[in-house]
C-alpha positions, 0 to 999 in steps of 0.5 A: 705429390709425385714420386720425385717429391716424395723422395726429396721429402724423405731425404730431407726428413732425417735432417728436419724436426718434423712436427705433425700437429694433432687437433680436435678437428677429425679429418676423414680417411677419404680426405687424407687419401685424396690430398697430400698433406700441405707442409708449412716450413718456418725458418729457425728464427727461434728454437724449434719448441718456440716455433711450434708453440707460436705457429701451431694455432695458425696451422690448425686454422689453415687445416680447418679452412682448407679441409686437408691435413697441414703439417708444421715443419721446423729445423734445428738450424739454418743449414737443415732448413735451407736444404728443405728449401732447396729441395722444395720440401715446403709448400708454404714457407716463412723465411727472411728476405734474403732466403726468398730472393735466393729461392725465388725461382722455386718459390713465389711470395704471397705475403709478408709479416707485420710486427709491432704494427709495421709492415717494414723493418730497417737494418741498423748499427747499434752502439752504447750511448756512452761509447763516444762513437757517433759516426759509422766511420769511427768503426774502422779497426773496431769489432762489430758483432752480427747476429745469426750468420751471413744469410741474416738479412737484418742482422748481417746484410743490411748492417754490412750495407751501412758500413759499406755506405760509410766507405768501410770494406769487410777488412776495415773492421773485425767481424764476429757472429752471435748465435742469434740476433738478440745476443748481439745486443746483449754482447754490446750492452755488456761491453763485449764488442764496439758495435752490433748489427741488427733490425731497427726493432731489435731492442724493442723485443721483450726477450731483449728488454727483459734482460738489459736496459735498452736505453743504453743502446742507440742506433748509430745508423739505419737503412731505409725501411724495407718490406718485412719477412715474407711468406711464399709458396712453391711455384708449381702450386695450383693458382687456386690454392695459392690465392686461397692461402694468400686470402687466409693469411691476409684475412687474419686481421679481420676477425677476433679469432684471426687476431688471436692467432696473430698474437700467439705468433707474435705478429700484428698482421700479415699483408699481401706481397708480390715479387717486385716488393723485394727488388730493393732488397735485391739491389742491397744484397747485390751491392754487399756481395759484390764487395766480398 
């Protein structure tokens, strides 16, 4: 790591929750001195404690296979996380599709999530089954709750696109934000809103299913299926290391030990990805932002 990068990481460190993982593997002082730690950044899709628990096994695996120190970094909020992205603080980063597209000049995608056995996910608008709402156009003048913030691909941008396709601009309905995607369905279930935006698999996650009867919630509309959450590396990473990381991530499905790591991360696999796989995401983002 050059002096400029060390300085940038130092500036970001005060805002981030740095987690230096300790493992049974003992790295020699000579090895630690030879190579700077590989920093893995994971976006705050979940809270910091959950993120560390889910991704520590994966980071331990990378450290063992790469034979160099690997550090897991998460953040208390999206603002802190995004500052790390902009400053190039992460060598390998896991985030949403919108984040990748915004940072593609600095980062290169190498892989994507597989969740619930799927490599793709769609955006959706949800309503209660007893709401009497059967068409997106009926949301005119009503309230829609989105999850996370305006940079949430599944819980904001794609639902906004569905509304736009039905002829509804941002001033044709009332927008409200929940603190995270699961809460949009809780708000809908408890009749605190007319509709919610989220990924089409949102009502299948245990965090939601354990709290409410998701049979009472239905998809009002869904987008086409789009490639899942990306993993990307800094563009200045040596090609050999980039390909090694791709192979390690994609190869997890091929062994029982790798499958156990995936299960702990709540994934069913990780597949290879290239920049062009996210071109359709770019088109949708452009359409939505043009309406603002």
